[in-house]
KELOSE-359602 format. One record per residue: y, z, x of N, C-alpha, C, O in turn. Coordinates in steps of 0.001 Angstrom, whole numbers, plus 524288, in hexadecimal, padded with zeros to 5 digits. Atoms other than C-alpha are relative to their C-alpha. Example, Ala and Ser with C-alpha at 12.3 -4.5 7.8 and 13.67 -1.06 7.14 Angstrom:
BEGIN
7FB5A800008037A7EE6C81E788300C804B080000803848049D8029980790
7FB5A7FFC47FCCC7FBDC81BE48356680442802DA7FCFE80896803837FEFB
// end
This chain:
BEGIN
7FE007FB677FCCC2AED9B100069BD480411801487FEBE805C0805768006C
7FAF67FDC7800A42BBDCB0F84695967FF39804107FAF18025C807A67FA47
801227FC1B8035C2B54BB1696689797FF35806E4802A28016180AE78011D
800C67FBB77FC9F2AFEEB210A693B380405803218019A80426807EE801D3
7FB3B7FE017FC8B2BCFDB220E69A2F802D5801C97FCC5804B5806127FDE5
7FD847FD058035B2C3B7B249A68EBC7FFFA805127FC71803A3807877FA84
801817FAEF801352BBA0B2FA4689B5800A98030780458803228070A80361
7FFDC7FB877FC5C2BB01B369D6966C804E7801DE80122805A58067B80245
7FB1C7FFAC7FF432C884B354A6980E802BA804487FC1880648807247FD9C
7FE087FC8C804472CB4FB3D2268B137FD63804317FFDF7FF2A807FA7FD81
8024E7FA0B7FEA92C16BB478568EE880202802DC805248024B807A2805A7
7FDA77FD697FBCA2C70CB496E69BCC805E5802877FFA7807AD805EB8028F
7FAF77FE7F800802D4CAB4AB0696397FF65804EA7FCF2802908086D7FDD2
7FEE07FA178023C2D0EFB565D68CC87FDA6801DA804977FF998063C804EB
802ED7FC767FBEB2C966B5B5E698588047B8015A805658038E8041380940
7FBF98008D7FBDC2D557B5A286A0F87FD6380048805717FE448040280859
801A7800DA7FB3B2CE05B55D26AC768011D7F9D3801E68010F7F60B7FEED
7FEE1804BA7FC332D131B4AC66B75B7FAAF7FED48024C7F85680240804B9
803FD801447FCA32C5AEB430F6BC41801687FEDD80502805F37FE2580669
7FE16801C77F9AE2C3C4B3FE36CB658023A7FA9B7FF46801A67F7C67FB6E
7FD42805247FF352CB6FB345A6CFDB7FB5F7FBB98009D7FCC57F7597FF30
80359802467FF582BEB7B2E1B6D2C97FDFF7FD687F9F97FD397F8DF7F894
8016180137804EB2BAEFB2F1C6C540803457FB667FD36801447F7567FB9A
7FC5880356801F72C780B28826C029800007F99B8012F800747F5C47FE54
801928074B7FCE12C555B1B686C90D7FBB07FE657FD497FBC47FAAD7FA3E
804A78023E802782B7FFB1A986C4F6800617FDF27F9F77FE637F9E47F851
800138022F804CF2BB76B1A406B7078040E7FB807FF28803D77F8AE7FB45
7FD888041C801DF2C615B11096B8867FCF97FAB8801FF7FDA37F6B67FF6D
802DC803A57FDFA2BD68B08046C05A7FC6F7FF4B7FC447FCC77FABC7FAC5
80420800B28048E2B2B5B08B46B5FE802A47FE7C7FB90800357FACB7F9AB
7FE2F800EB803E42BB7CB07756AAB88033F7FA3C80068804187F7D97FC51
7FDD5804807FED52C286AFB3A6B0EA7FB517FC367FFF97FB577F8357FD50
8048A804237FFA42B5ADAF49B6B4067FD407FF377FA207FACD7FB397F908
800F180190805692B2B8AF69E6A516801947FD367FDB67FF467FA007FAF9
7FBE9803B6802D82BEDDAF0FE6A0DC7FEB07FB09800BA7FFA17F7D37FD46
7FFA9805D47FDB22BB68AE4B86A8B67FA0A7FF2F7FD367F9E07FA937FBD9
803E47FFDE802232AD2BAE6646A290800227FE017F9B47FD6E7FB0F7F708
7FEF980048806A22B2CDAE73C694D1802347FA517FDF7800D47F7DE7FA10
7FD6880513800C22BC39ADAE1696A87FC607FB8A8009B7FC117F77C7FE0A
8048C8043C7FF352B18CAD3B869BC77FC227FD7C7FA7D7FB0B7F9317F89D
803D880197805FE2A8B3AD54368F3E805277FE5F7FBED804287FB1F7F887
7FBC6802918036D2B631AD2B7687F27FFD97FB08801497FE5B7F84E7FD9E
7FF11806CD7FFAB2B81FAC43D68E187FAF07FF397FE417FAFB7FCBA7FA25
803CD801E8802172AAE8AC2B368BBD7FEB57FF0D7FC557FCA07FACB7FB88
801538013F8061A2A919AC4C567D6B804BF7FCDA7FDE88044B7F9607FA9D
7FB5D8043C801DC2B712ABEE367BA77FD9E7F97B801047FD8B7F6357FD7F
80126805738002A2B22AAB22F6809D7FAEF7FF437FEDA7F9FC7FA967FF70
8034B801548034A2A550AB2ED67A8B801BB7FF4F7FACD800317FB627F87C
7FF7F8005D805882AA98AB51E66D79803BE7FA7C7FEBA8033A7F8287FA8D
7FCBA8042B800322B4ABAAA0366F547FCEE7FA7D8011D7FE867F6247FFD2
8017C804597FF372ABBBAA13C673B67FC137FE4B807717F8057FBE680866
80098800D27FA682AB59AA1956845A7FB9B802FD801A77FC71806A0804AF
8051C7FD4B7FF7E29CF7AA64A684ED7FFB48013D805A17FDAD80574806BD
801AE7FE8F7FAD829D23AA53269486802E6804E2801D58018C8079780592
7FE617F9C77FE1C2A7E9AB1886939E7FC85803217FEF47FC958069E80243
802E47FB7F8023229E87AB9C068D827FC127FFD58049C7FB4E804398066B
804577FF947FC3D293B1AB65069828803258029780441801518066880689
7FC407FE867FA1C29F30AB8826A3798015D806407FEE38008F809AF80228
7FE607F9B8800AF2A417AC5D569D327FC508035E8007D7FD648078B8029D
805187FC18800D129708ACC5169B5F7FD57800338049B7FB338044B805F2
80157800FE7FA3D292D2AC6756A92A8026780420803218001C8075C805D9
7FC157FE297FBD629D8AACBF46AFCE8005E8068D7FF75800F2809888032F
7FFF97FB107FFA229D69AD9236A9877FAFE8037C8029A7FB218083180394
805837FEE07FEA428F76ADAFB6AE24800DA803C38056E7FE9C807F180636
7FFA17FCB27FB49293FCADFD36BB5880379804B07FFCE803A78078C803AA
7FD9F7FAD57FFE829CB7AEAC36B6ED7FD25803557FCD67FD80808197FD5E
804327FD1980336292ADAEED86AD1A7FC06801BB803A47F9DA805F3802DF
8042C7FEAA7FC952893FAEED66B8618024E80528804627FFDE808C880667
7FDAA7FB267FBFF29270AF79C6C10D8019B8058F7FB7C802AF809AA7FDBE
7FFE87FBDB803682943BB015C6B4B67F9DC80303800CC7F8EF8075D802A0
804EF7FD2E7FFF628567B031E6B36F7FF078023E805F57FD95806CA8068D
800317FDCB7FAD6284F4B04B86C23180347806708015380244809CA8049F
7FAF57FB757FE9928FD7B0F8B6C2597FCDE803587FC8E7FAEF8072C7FEB9
800FF7FC378033128A80B15E56B5527FAC3800357FD527F946804237FAFB
8048B7FFCB8023827E0BB121E6B0CE800467FBF87FB1E7FC687F9D87F935
7FE438030980551283C8B0A8F6A565802C87FBB17FF80806667FBF3802A9
7FD318053A7FFEF2898BAFCCE6A25B804AA800967FD02808D17FE777FE33
7FC94800B8804FD290ECAFFBD6963A801EE8052E7FF068065E8065C80075
7FE537F9E580058290E4B0F02692097FDBA8024F804307F95B8044E8045A
7FF6D7FDDF7FB74292F4B130769ED07FF7180697800327FC5C808BF80331
7FFA77F995800832963BB22F269ACC801FA800CE80799800BB8046C80A82
7FFC87FDF87FA0929BD1B20DF6A9A88044E8044880068803C18080E80355
7FAD87FC937FEF72A9F6B27CC6A7CB7FF0A803F77FBC07FDC3802BA7F748
8022B7FC20803022A7A0B35366A26A8057180340800FD808AD802268045F
7FAFC7FBC17FEFA2B269B40DF6A0D67FEA9802DC805467FA668050E805A3
7FF137FD437FB1B2B509B46846AE9A7FE9B7FB33804C77FE2F7FCCC8094B
8015A8041C7FBD52B1B2B38A96B6A87FC947FBBE7FDF87FD277F9DA7F996
802F58038A8010E2A809B2F8A6B6A07FA5E802427FF7A7F9AC806DC800AC
8053E7FCAE7FECC298CAB31E56B5747FDA280090804C17FB9F80473806BF
801A9801197FADF29563B2BE36C14B804657FD4180335808317FAFA80154
7FCE0801A57FD8629B7FB28396CD337FDEC7F856801957F99D7F6788008C
8012B805117FF0129C68B18D36D2257FAAE7FFA4802A77F917803AE804B8
805087FF247FD8A28EE0B14C76D7838012B7FD1080627804F77FA37806ED
7FF8F801467FAEA28E1DB11576E5287FF317F94B801377FBC27F6A17FF2A
7FE54805DA802112930BB02CC6E82C8027E7FCF87FB058021F7F85D7F9B1
7FC37801648038A29C57B03386DD1A803947FB3780078804427F7B07FD46
7FB29801BD7FD652A6FDAFD706E5227FDD97F8E37FF08800557F5C57FC57
800FE804CE7FF9229F4CAF05D6E7387FE867FDA57FBDB7FF5D7F8E97FBBF
800858019B804A329A5DAEF306D93E804C27FDC17FCDD805747F9797FACA
7F92E801BC803252A916AEFC56D35B801977FB4A8033E8023C7F75B8008D
7FE54803317FE272AD3DAE7306DE227FE1C7FA4F7FD6F800987F66A7FC18
802A2805E6801632A3FDADCB66DA21801EC7FDEF7FAE3803B27F9927F9E9
7FE33801A48061E2A6E2ADDAA6CB58806B67FDB2801E1806F57F901800D8
7F9BA800277FE502B72AADC7E6D06B7FF427F95A801A8800C17F5497FF93
800CF806087FC9B2B32EAD0C66D9467FD897FAB27FBF17FEA27F6047FC22
80206803BB8033C2AB6DACA536CED18031E7FEB17FB068022C7FA807F8DD
7FCEB801118048F2B49CACA9A6C3A3805067FCEA800B9806D87FC0A7FC5C
7FC3E803A67FF3E2C068AC1D66C8F27FD8B7FAE17FED17FF6E7F7AB7FBC5
8036B804A3801D22B600AB7796C8A88003D7FF167FABC802DC7FB8D7F8CC
801AF800E7804D32B1B8AB8EE6BBFC804D58004B7FC20804327FE427F7D1
7FB2A7FFD5804A62BF7BABB636B467802667F8E980197804C07F5B77FEE0
7FE47807B17FFB12C188AAC666BC207FE157FE177FC09800D27FC067F8A9
802DC80322802D22B6A2AA7C96B4FB801A18009E7F973801797FD1D7F629
7FD817FFA1806422BC31AADCC6A77A803E97FBFC7FFFF803497F7F97FD6A
7FBF880416800BA2C835AA6876A9857FED97FB857FEC68000E7F9637FAA3
801BE805EB7FFC32C20CA99AD6AD2C7FD6F7FF987FA0D7FDAC7FB8C7F777
8027D80176804602BAE5A9BD76A153803A2800097FA6E802177FDEC7F665
7FDB07FEC4805112C56BA9F986971D8056B7FEB780098807967FC867FCE7
7FAA97FE39800782D2B9AA11E69B57802BD7FB0B7FE51806717FB667FB46
7FD54804138022B2D63DA927A699A57FD957FCC27FD0C7FF8A7F88B7FBD2
803D5802A9804022CA76A8E6B690D2803D07FF077FB27806D18023B7F933
7FBC880110803BB2D197A86CC686A47FD418030E7F9BF8000A804A97F62C
801D47FDEB805932C752A8C1767ADD801298057C800D5803398074E7FCE4
7FE147F9A47FF6D2C9E2A9B2267FC480447800817FEA58054F803B77FB37
7F9417FF97802582D93DA989867EA97FF517FF687FB3F80064802F47F82F
7FFD6800248071F2D6DDA9368671417FF448037F7FD79801F38051E7F9D4
802EC7FA6E8032D2CEB7A9E6166D85802DB80511800F28020F808A77FDD8
7FCD97FB187FFC62D7D0AA90467275805067FFD28007180730803D27FEE1
7FB8E7FED67FED32E4CAAA5CC67623803117FE997F9298027A7FA707F6D2
7FCAD7FFBA8036D2EDE5AA8AB66A287FBA4801C07FB057FC367FFB87F6B3
8042980000803B12E17EAADE46625480067806898009380126808A8804D3
801BC7FB2C800662DF83ABC4D65D3B8060080399802F7805B6806FD8065D
7FAAB7FE507FEBB2EF13ABFDE65F52801D8804D57FE9E802A7805C27F9F8
7FE587FB0E803A12F39CACDE365EA380501800AF803F6805357FEF480871
7FB9B7FF337FD203016BAD295662897FFAC805FB803277FC868094480199
7FE627F9867FF5E305C0ADFF566A3C7FFDD8046B7FCFA7FD788088F7FD73
7FF927FB878042130A00AE6B465EE47FCB2800DF7FD4D7FB78805557FBFF
8048E7FE05802E92FEF1AE3AE657287FB53803138026E7F79E804EC7FFFE
804FA7FD067FDAD2F629AE9EF66140801E780570800807FECF8091B800C9
7FEF97FA1B800942FECAAF5F56614C80009801CC7FB3A7FFD6806797FA22
800CC7FCC48063A2FE50AF70B652DA7FADE8018B7FF0F7F9CE8057D7FC86
805277FE377FFEF2F007AF6C5654597FC7480394803277F7ED8050F8027D
8035C7FCC67FBB62ECABAFE7565F6C7FD037FD03803B97FA127FF4D806C2
8027C8042E7FCBD2E7A3AF2B566674801187FF9B80489805807FDF180581
7FE8D7FF0E7F9572E6AFAF4996760F7FC467FCDB8021C7F8FF7FA5F7FF9F
80462801ED7FBBA2DF3BAEFB16821E802C27F9DE800628076B7F9207FF76
7FFE0805767FEFE2DF5FAE1026849F8027D7FCEB7FB9F805227F9027FC8D
7FDF3802338051F2E31AADD686769280618801738002B808B87FDAB7FEC5
7FAA17FD36800342F11DAE55E677A6802367FCAB805F1806F17FBDE80635
7FDD4800BE7FB002F2F5ADFF3685F0800FA7F9687FE0A805407F73E7FE75
7FF35805658013E2F134AD20F681248045A7FCA67FD2C8052A7F7E97FD00
7FBB68002C8026E2FC8DAD3326798C804C580067803CB808DB7FE3B8027C
7FB8B7FF017FB2E30598AD6526852E8012E804E88020F804D6805EB80504
7FE1A7F98E8007A304DAAE528684C47FCC18018F804117F7FD8013380497
803037FDF37FB113027DAEAD4690F47FEEF8064B7FF46801EB809E080074
8017A7FA0E801E02FB27AF75B68C367FB157FFE4802947F81A7FC278020D
804F77FE1A7FD832F021AFD5F6944A7FF9380529801B18017680635805FD
8005F7FBFF7FECD2ECADB0AD9693FA7FEB7801FC805897FF4E8066B8074E
800DA7FDBA7FA3B2E8D7B0B3E6A15A804B3800378027B8053B8046F804BB
7F982800127FF9B2F7EDB084C6A4BF802D18039F7FCFC805B5806957FF6F
7FD6A7FBF0803102FD19B1074699347FE42804CD8013480072807B18045D
8021D7FA977FE442F509B1BC8699917FA6980022803017F5E08001680168
803437FF127FAE72EE77B1D066A6B07FA74802E37FE2E7FA1A8058F7FA32
805557FC5E8011B2DFD7B22A66A6F27FD8F800AD803CE800107FDF9806E4
8032E7FF3F7FC112D684B26066B143802047FCDF804B87FF757F977806F2
7FD91801EB7FBA52E088B22B76BBD0800527F9C2800F6800317F78C8053B
8002F805A37FFC82E126B145E6B79C8048C7FE37801E2805067F9E9803F7
7F9DC804477FE4D2F0D0B12CD6BA4C7FED18018D8051A8033E801B0806FB
7FF958007E7FAF02ECFDB15286C8107FE237F9E58035F7FE367F9288081F
8028E804AF7FF772E70FB06BF6C7EE804AE7FC697FEDC808747FD977FC1E
7FB108033C8021C2EFC2AFA906C79E7FCF57FB1F7FD4F7F8BB7F9337FE91
802A9803D2804852ECCFAF0C26BD29804D17FE537FC34808E5800AD7FB3A
7FB69800C2804012F412AE8D86B3587FD997FF367FB107F8D77FFAB7FA8C
800F67FF90805B82F390AE7636A5268001B7FA917FD4B803EA7FA2B7FA63
8004C80645801E52F0CBAD8206A0A9803CC800AF7FAB68042D8052C7F906
7FF837FF518033B2F798AD5CC695B88002E7F8A37FE057FFC07F5198013F
8001B8052D8027E2F860AC86D68B71804AC7FF8F7FD85807C78033A7FDA9
7FBDA8008E802A43024AAC2FF683C8800467FD187FA41804427FB937F807
801C5803A8805232FC45ABC22677627FDA6803807FC797FDA4802A47F7BE
8034B7FD0C8037B2F439AC746672C57FAED7FDB47FCF27F94F7FF787F8C7
803E8803D1803152E8C7ABC7666FBB7FB2E8012D803BC7FB9D803CB807BF
8050E7FF187FE022DA8EABC79673D27FFA67FDD8805CD7FC587FF78808E5
7FF248027F7FA0C2DE69AB45D680B1801DD80451802377FEA1806628051D
7FCCC7FB4D7FCFE2E760ABF76685A57FB3D804218014B7F98F804FC805B8
803717FBB07FFEF2DD83ACA10682B57FB547FE89802F27F8FC80234804FE
803DB801217FBF22D2C7AC1F868A77801AD8004E805477FEEE80214808CD
7FDAE7FFDE7FA0D2DC5DAC04469662800D8804648018D8006C8058D80633
7FF917FAD77FE122DEFEACD12696467FB7080403801D77FBC18074980559
805047FDCE7FC452D0DCAD21A6985F7FFAA7FD0A8040D7FC967FF65806E6
80166802997FB2B2D033AC9576A3078037880261802F0801A2804DD806A0
7FC767FCEC7FBAB2DC65ACECA6A9B57FE98804EA800627FED2806D9804C8
8008F7F9D37FFF52D858ADDB26A5057FAA97FFE2805DB7FAE38032080967
8039B7FF407FD0C2CBBDADAAA6ADA1800BE8006F804AF7FEE7803D78078A
7FE477FF6F7FA392D1F6AD6FD6B9A980450803E0800CF80590804A580564
7FCBE7FA107FEF52DBFDAE3566B7E97FBAD803F6800AF7FC3C807A3803BB
8033B7FB307FD8F2CFFBAEB696B82A7FD637FFBB8048E7FC39803748075D
80238800DF7F9732CA2EAE5836C404803C680279803DF802788056A80772
7FBF47FDB27FBCD2D6D7AE8BF6CAF47FF2B806147FFB17FFC380867803DC
7FF817FAFA8003F2D52FAF6D66C5FC7FA8F8022C8013E7FA08806758035B
804E27FE387FB6F2C687AF7846CA55800988000D804D07FE74803B680715
7FFA9801237FA372CA03AF3216D7B38037C80448801A8801FD80643805C6
7FDE57FB677FFA12D328AFDBE6D8177FDAB804A07FFDD7FE2F807D18036C
803D97FBE67FFB42C9C5B07686D3867FC958001D805107FB94804418074B
8034A7FF217FB912C197B04596DE758016B80005804037FDF7800C880745
7FD4D7FEE77FBE02CB5EB04AE6E8BD800B6806088001B80045808B680412
7FEAE7F984800592CEB1B13326E3117FC7D8031F8002F7FCEB80797801E7
804077FC90800D82C321B17BE6E09C7FF0A8052F8045B7FE0780470808FF
7FFC17FC337FD5B2C2F2B26246E5207FA1F801E0800A87F676800317FE08
803D37FD0E7FF132B8E2B2EF46EAE08007C805377FD07804B8806D57FB6D
7FFE17FB5A803482B498B3B8D6E3EE7FDE2800087FA557FBFE7FC097F870
803727FF248067D2AF49B3FE46D5BA800E97FC267FC808056F7FACA7FB98
7FF1A802EB803092AD73B37226CD1080026801ED7FA45800D87FF077F680
7FED67FCD9805332ADF3B42026C1E480110804E98018C8001C8062680618
7FCF87FB2D7FFCD2B403B4F086C06A7F923804B8801727F4A2804227FFE0
803A57FC717FCA22ABDEB5B5D6C89E7FFFA803FA7FAD48026D808027FBC3
7FEA57FB6B8036C2AB1FB63B46BB217F9A1800ED7FC5B7F8747FD867F92B
8050A7FE32801B629DACB69076B638800518001A7F9CB7FC7E7FEFC7F71A
800558001B8063F2A2E4B6A8F6A77B7FF6F7FAE97FE447FCDA7FA4E7FA41
7FFBA805C6802152A4E5B5AFC6A6527FCF17FC30802F17FBA47F7EA8012A
802A3805667FC3C29E18B53776B1987F9DD8029D800657F8F0806EF8024A
805DE7FF467FD5E28E96B53946B2A37FF0A8000280476801A97FD93807AC
8031B7FFE37F9E3286D0B56456BE3E7FF077FA0D800F27FE117F7077FD55
802AA8056C7FE1D28371B49AF6C5547F9FC8001C7FF7F7F71C803AB800F9
804FE8002A8027C276D4B44766BFA97FB82800C68054E7F71D8026380432
802D27FF4D7FB4C2704BB45376CD057FEF0805E2800AC7FAA88073F80262
8004E7FA3F8002D272BBB548D6CC367FBD2802397FBC87F930805D47FD8F
8023180022803E226B32B552F6BEC37FAAE80173800C77F8978051D7FE78
805957FEC37FED025D9BB54546C4BC7FF0A802DD804AD7FAC880254806D9
8017F7FBFA7FB4225F07B5E9D6D044802A1805147FDC6801558091780018
7FEC27FB2A80003266D5B692F6C96580035800FE7F901801977FDC87F5B4
800887FFAF805BA2646FB70A46BBBD8057C800007FEC9806DB7FD447FB13
7FAFB7FFA5801E12723CB73826BB0B8029A7FB377FF1E804E27FACF7FAE7
7FDBC806417FFE82773BB65366BCF67FD407FEDF7FAC5800607FCEE7F7AD
8033F80236804B326CB5B626B6B12B801F5802B07FB0F80266800517F6E6
7FD917FD34804F627256B6D516A7EC806767FDC9801018087C7FC7C7FCD7
7FB87801747FFF527FA2B69386AC22802807FAD87FD61806AC7FA7B7FB03
801208051A8023527D2CB5AFC6A86E7FF3B800677FACC801E27FD907F7F7
802437FFBA8042727675B5F2C69CCC803E4801EE7FBDC8041F7FFB17F79C
7FB7B7FE988027B28219B66D769761804557FC737FE73805F17FBCB7F9F8
7FBE6804627FFAA28C54B5C9069AAD7FEE37FC067FC41802B27FA927F9B5
801AA80400802D9284F9B52536930D7FDEA800F77FAF67FD4F7FDA27F78B
801857FF938063827FDCB5A566875E803FB803747FD99803F9803287F8CC
7FC037FDFC8026728B2EB62F6684818055E7FDAF800A3808FD7FE087FD7F
7F90B802A17FF9929778B5B4468AB5801E280519803C97FFA9808BC80603
7FD407FAF37FD002A1ECB635E690D8805307FF6E7FCF5807717FB5A7FBC9
7FBA77FF9C803C62AD27B6948688CA804B67FD1C802308050A7FB0E80685
7FAF3803F17FECB2BA4DB62A2688A580416804897FC5680331807177F85C
7FC3C7FB448034B2C670B6B7B684D4802FD7FDB57FA89804D57F9627F989
7FDF2803D9805B32CB21B69DC676D6805F37FC72800BB809967FE2A8035C
7FB7B8039B8010A2D5B2B5FBC674E87FE447FA647FD7F7FA4E7F9337FB0A
801B9806088019C2D6CEB51046725E803A97FCC1803CC8073C7FEE780631
7FD308029B7FB8F2DC39B45FB67B067FE657FA297FCB77FB117F98D7F94C
80191805BF801972DCAAB367B678848011A7FD8D806B7804DB7FEC580976
7FEF78038E7FB512DA78B2CDF685647FF157FBE27FE6B7FB797FB407FB4D
80066805E77FFA92DC49B1EB1685EA7FFC87FDA480527802267FF058091A
8014B8027A7FA872D758B15CD68FE27FFB07FA677FE1E7FED47F9407F987
7FEFF8059F800772D8D7B06EB691A27FAA17FD6C800C07F89D7FBCC804CD
8068380403800382CB1EB005D68D268023E7FAB480001806B27F91A7FF25
7FF86804B7800782C82CAF35E68E42802107FD477FBC2803847F8C47FC8C
7FEA9800C8804972CC12AF22968021805BA801117FE2F807DB7FEAC7FA99
7FB697FCC88019D2D89AAFA4A67F907FF9080509800787FC93806D4803C8
800E77FB527FF232DAC0B07DE67D047FBF8803327FF2C7FA168026C7FAD1
805C77FD40800652CF01B10D367DFB8022E8058E7FE9D804D0807088025B
7FF237FB43800382D1FEB1EB56788A7FC2B8036A7FECB7F8858023A7FBE5
8037F7FB07800532CB34B2B846791B8027A803487FC85806C6804817FE4B
7FD887FAD5802632CF3BB360266ED37FB65803A87FF807F78B8029F7FCD0
802D77FC2D7FDED2C871B42376736080202806197FD5E8060A8087A7FE7A
7FE6F7F9CB8011A2C811B500266C137FBC280360800B77F784802387FEC6
803037FD727FF3C2C18BB5B1F670D0800DB806797FD8E80520808A67FDFC
7FF997FA49802642BF75B693566A217FDF4803798053C7FDF38084880543
8013E7FA3D7FB0C2BADBB6FF7677A87FA337FE89800857F868801AD803B0
8051780031800012AC1CB6B006768F7FEB97FC4180365802077F9D2805E7
80170803D47FCA82A3D0B629367DAC7FF657F9FA7FE137FDE37F650800CC
80001805F6800312A4B7B566C6764C8054D8005C7FC2C807478045B7FA5F
7FAF680018801452B118B5014670637FF64801C37F8EC7FB57800FF7F672
7FF907FF0D805432B4E8B54C06622F8010C7FB8C7FD3B7FE7C7FA527F95A
7FEFD80469802842BB5BB48C965EF7800B27FBE280507801797FD2B80998
7FFE4803987FB3F2BBA9B3BB4666A48003F7FA577FD8D7FC6D7F8127FBB8
7FE6F804F8801222C23FB2F3466344800D27FABA80342804897FACC8064E
7FE7A804637FBBA2C24CB220966A9A804187FB0F7FD8B8036F7F8CC7F95A
7FBA48042B802592CDDEB18416688E7FDCE7FAAD8033D7FF1A7F9DF807CC
801E1803C67FECE2C65CB0BAF66A18802DA7FB9F7FF528043D7FA4A7FAEA
7FCFE804C98009C2CDA7AFF4166DE87FE747FC667FC86801F17FA7F7F9D0
801B1803E0803812C653AF6686664E80142800CB7FAB2803347FD947F7B2
7FED97FF1C805C52C734AFD8B65A28805D07FE367FE59806667FC437F9FE
7FB4880130801142D600AFB2B65AC4801247F9BD800C88042B7F7667FDDE
7FEAD805E97FE8D2D5EAAECAD660F57FE547FCE77FC59800FA7F8F27FBAE
802A780224803452CCEEAE82E656AD804307FF447FB4C803587FB9C7F84A
7FD28800FF804F02D7FCAE95564C40804E27FCB98009A8086C7FBD27FD7A
7FD2A805DC7FF772DEB4ADE3B653A37FE887FACB7FD0B801507F7207FBA8
802818050A802972D5EBAD4CD64DA18033F7FC937FC24805307F8397FCCA
7FD02802B0804782DC28AD26D6407B805797FDFC801C8806B87F96D800E3
7F9F48018B7FDF52EA64AD1AA646657FDFB7F9DD803EB800817F5DC80312
7FFF3803457FC992E41CAC81B651977FE2C7FA767FC0C7FF537F5EE7FD2A
8023A80521802AD2DD08ABF1764646803AA7FDBC7FC5E8031F7F9697FA57
7FBFB800FB8040D2E974ABFC263DA9800EC7FA0F8007F800937F7767FC77
7FEA7805D5800B72ECE4AB1866421C7FD027FC998039B7FED57F9048063E
803CD803407FC9B2E047AACC0648DD7FCB67FE967FC2F7FC9C8001B7F7A0
803978019B804252D589AA565644067FA3280391800337F97F805D280464
8041B7FD567FF5D2C783AAC53640D97FD1D7FF39804117FB26802E38067C
802DE8012E7FAE42C118AA52664B658021E80239804BE7FFB4801A0808DC
7FD567FBC37FB352C9E2AADF6654CD7FE86804087FEC77FFFF80670802AC
801EF7FAD7800CE2C4A3ABA0B6505D7FDC9801F0803A37FF1980600805DB
802767FD087FBC12BA61ABAC3659CF802498002280494800BE803A780778
7FDD67FF827FB822C30AAB7CF664F68045E8059C8008E80599807D0804A6
7FD3E7FBD48001B2CBEDAC2F165FE17FDF3804A28011480031807E3803D1
802787FBCB800302C1FFACC9065E3A7FFE48007F8069E801D1804168092C
8010E800787FA302BE69AC89666C68802A5801BC803A8800EB8043280768
7FC6A7FE307FC7B2CA0EACABB6729780196805BE7FF4D8039480863802CA
7FFEC7F9897FEE82CA9AAD8A866DFC7FC53802CC8036C7FD208072480552
8058A7FC4F7FC852BDBEADC9E675747FF7E803977FCB9800AC807D17FEB0
801307FBC1801EB2BA78AE4CF66AF07FA5380329801C87F67E800C980374
805A27FCA17FFAE2AF61AF0A666C6B7FF4D801FC7FA45802C9804A57F84B
801217FFBD805542A9ABAF1D165EFC7FE71806537FFFB7FE8F808907FBB9
802017FA727FF172A4C0B006C66434806A1803B77FFB18072C8081D7FDD2
7FB1B7FC81800BA2B462B046D66576802547FDF57F9F48064F8003B7F87F
7FD9580104804932B768AFE2D6580F7FD3D803B87FB3D7FF94805717F768
802827FDC2804342AC52B04EF6506B80324806487FF4E8051B808FC802C3
7FE467FAD68005E2B0C6B116B6498A7FCDB802637FAFC7FD90806F47F9A6
// end
């Protein structure tokens, strides 16, 4: 969801358009649910890599409710293509409030189970506290962001520093650590899940009525139901998806706070229907540079714990 949002915001900036308020709130709702889903997987794989196999089962089990909601909303569990330039692809489905409320009601109990399993577990503490340490200065020098930076005590979150998509209208805190170790990075993700739950709850309460995408034939395809009824709508749909839509010449850079840190999109348009150049500033590419620093005074056996605490996505790293 964050990848889709970052690209869409960049295109919208070049187009100089503002999406409807309902679209903004849906984007906040979906991206924060995605942050929760991502952090659940991070906790699961972190536990698995260190030997807490129950945590792997818990994390993937509890993520299912969120992925089911994504599938119900967009038709896809992972690559949803739900957030698009101009708004979102489809409106929220009937009964969405009950589904989201069920997720929010489920999570506190599950987070309690994680704490029972890990927070004071002597084996977990031995494998995580004082392991994979990095300082704030080292994070700044290497461009390392997200939970890894915040684990060093730096309260840096792009949702606060450079708000986007109306996120500045929501109340939430930025959890930070003190030691910059594997344990702090684990705790920050747990606390960030709680803060994302706060944001999702606020999005539910403020969800306005109205359009979920802009009404612009040059950018927005017709409703799918109209394609079977109107030749004009079919031609409109075909042209949008085969030729794209023209974007004024120019360049822009937009950055958002993904679950792993700063996700940026540098976009250049030559006035055509396809980007002339696009580059993604992926957080995992920078964050993995922390590994040699973290391991400089650690055991080889701690390498797995350090890597897991960075929560890298190798698609981010591939160049």
